[in-house]
N, C-alpha and C positions, 0 to 999 in steps of 0.2 A: 128521627133519623132512619129508623126502619131497618135494622140489620136483619137480612134474611135468614139468619142463623138463630135468631132469638127463640128461645124455647119457653117463654113465659105462659103461653097457652097449651104447652104439650101436656098430655095426660096418658096415664098407663091404660085408661079406659077408652081411648080413641078407637081402637079396633072393634070393640063392642058396640060403641055408639054408632059407627059407620055402618056396620053389619045390621043393627037394628033399624037403621034408616033406609036399608035396602041397597046400600052401596057396596059393591064387590070389594073384598079385602084380600090382599097377599101380603106376606112378610118376606123381607130379604135379610141376607146375612151381613151386609156391609161391604166394604171394599179395601180395608187395610190388608196388606200382604202378609202380616205376621199373625193373622187371626185365624184359627181353625174354623172355617165357615159352617160346616154342619153343625158343630157344637153351638155356635152363636145363633143360628136360625132356630134350633131346637129351643134355646133359652128365650128367644123372642116369643116363640109360640107359646112356651109354658107361662111367660108374663102375661100374655093375652088371655090365656085360659084362667089365671088368677084374678083377672080384672074385667070380666064381663062376657067372655066367650065360653061355650062348652068346650070340653076337651076334644070333641069331634070337630067343632068349628075351628079350633085353633089348629088342629092337624090339617084340616082342609085348606087354611091359609098358606100352608107350606107345600101343599100337593095339588088337589084337583082345582082349588080356586085360583092358585097362582097360574096353573096351566090354562084355565079359562080365560083369564085376563090377557095372557099372552097368545091366545088363540091356538093352543097346542093340545087342547083336551082330547082330541081324537088319537093322539099319539103317546101322550104321558099324563101323569097326575093321579092315576088310580090303577089298580090291578085288574085288567080285563083282558079277555082274549083278543089278540091283535095289537095290543099296545106293547111299548117297551116294558120288559119285565124287570126293571131295577128295583131292588129291595135291600133293606138294611135290617139286620135283625140284633136286637138288644138283649142283655141279660136281665134287664128290669124295664121300668117305665122310661120311655125315650125322653120324656120331659123332666126326669130326674137328672140332676147334672152329674151324679156319681155313677150313672149307668153306663156300661161299656158296650161297644160295638162287637158282636160275636160272629158276624157273618155279613158278607156283601155278595148280592147277585146282580150281575149286569148283563142285560140282554139275554137272560135265561142261563147264564153260566156262573158258577160259584168262583169268585175271584179272590175271596179272602175268608178264612176260617179261623176260629179261635178268638176268644175275648181278649180285647186290649184295653 
């Protein structure tokens, strides 16, 4: 019958296996309106880091690699002169679910301060 939602071949190691095979990988946060997207995408990256990716590779799946796949790497995805300077500061490891956002910088302007 072939239900396209069948997850019988899903694996937490998929991102690592794809990257090892030379296939670009980016992670997304989902689409549910009630879910805090930034928290979910960090969780997805942390799961990938625990299942085959290095921490640097996992961070890249939600930053520069995602930008490359979308053809936006000249504008976003890493901190470099001439790129949009959006940055989130955490009180601990951003992959740790109990970490808090302590600052947000968008286009070079501080838009939020204080840990939440």
